[in-house]
C-alpha positions in Angstrom: 74.3 -50.7 242.6 71.2 -50.0 244.5 67.5 -50.8 244.0 64.2 -49.0 244.7 63.2 -49.2 248.3 66.8 -49.5 249.6 67.9 -47.4 252.4 70.9 -45.3 251.2 73.2 -42.6 252.4 73.2 -38.9 251.2 74.1 -38.4 247.6 73.0 -38.5 244.0 71.6 -41.7 242.5 71.0 -42.2 238.8 68.2 -44.4 237.4 69.3 -45.5 233.9 65.8 -46.9 233.1 64.3 -43.4 233.3 67.4 -41.3 232.8 66.6 -39.7 236.1 68.8 -38.4 239.0 67.3 -38.8 242.5 68.8 -36.7 245.3 68.8 -38.1 248.8 69.3 -35.3 251.3 71.1 -34.9 254.6 70.7 -38.0 256.7 70.1 -40.5 254.0 66.8 -42.0 252.9 65.0 -44.6 250.8 65.2 -44.7 247.0 61.8 -44.4 245.3 60.3 -47.1 243.2 60.0 -50.9 243.3 62.8 -53.4 243.8 63.1 -53.8 240.0 64.5 -50.3 239.5 68.3 -50.0 239.6 70.2 -47.0 240.8 73.9 -46.1 240.7 75.5 -43.7 243.1 77.1 -40.7 241.4 80.0 -39.0 243.2 79.3 -35.4 244.1 82.5 -34.0 242.4 81.3 -35.6 239.2 78.0 -33.8 239.5 79.7 -30.5 240.2 81.9 -30.9 237.1 79.0 -32.1 234.9 76.8 -28.9 235.4 79.3 -26.4 234.0 80.4 -28.7 231.3 76.8 -29.2 230.1 76.2 -25.4 230.3 79.3 -24.7 228.2 78.2 -27.3 225.6 74.8 -25.6 225.5 76.3 -22.1 225.0 78.7 -23.3 222.3 76.4 -25.6 220.3 73.1 -23.8 220.4 74.3 -20.9 218.1 75.8 -23.5 215.8 72.5 -25.4 215.5 70.7 -22.1 214.9 73.1 -21.1 212.1 72.9 -24.6 210.6 69.1 -24.5 210.5 69.0 -20.9 209.1 71.5 -21.6 206.3 69.9 -25.0 205.5 66.5 -23.2 205.2 68.0 -20.5 203.1 69.7 -23.1 200.9 66.5 -25.0 200.2 64.7 -21.8 199.3 67.6 -20.5 197.1 68.4 -23.8 195.3 65.7 -23.5 192.6 66.8 -20.0 191.7 70.4 -21.0 191.6 69.5 -24.0 189.3 67.7 -21.7 187.0 70.6 -19.3 186.9 73.0 -22.1 186.2 70.9 -23.4 183.4 70.6 -20.0 181.9 74.4 -19.4 182.0 75.0 -22.8 180.6 72.6 -22.2 177.7 74.1 -18.7 177.0 77.6 -20.0 177.1 76.7 -22.8 174.7 75.1 -20.3 172.3 78.1 -18.0 172.3 80.5 -20.9 171.5 78.6 -21.7 168.2 
């Protein structure tokens, strides 16, 4: 665990308070912010695996969200018409049974 203003070596540092990743390049550097800010060092292989994983999740779930929104909108618009049709069919069936 590191704090703002600390001198650190090269790598990726995550600030959970801001959900922000700070990159410290080549020969190390000083983490931005005051002493109250906490940082955690993230291993480089984790960052390299995280990028494609997040990209794949985006590619998979974005169309699903789009279809969900579309069919939800369509359902809200069609529901009154379907309710009318169901009421009509119910009334017609009740009349025919008499």
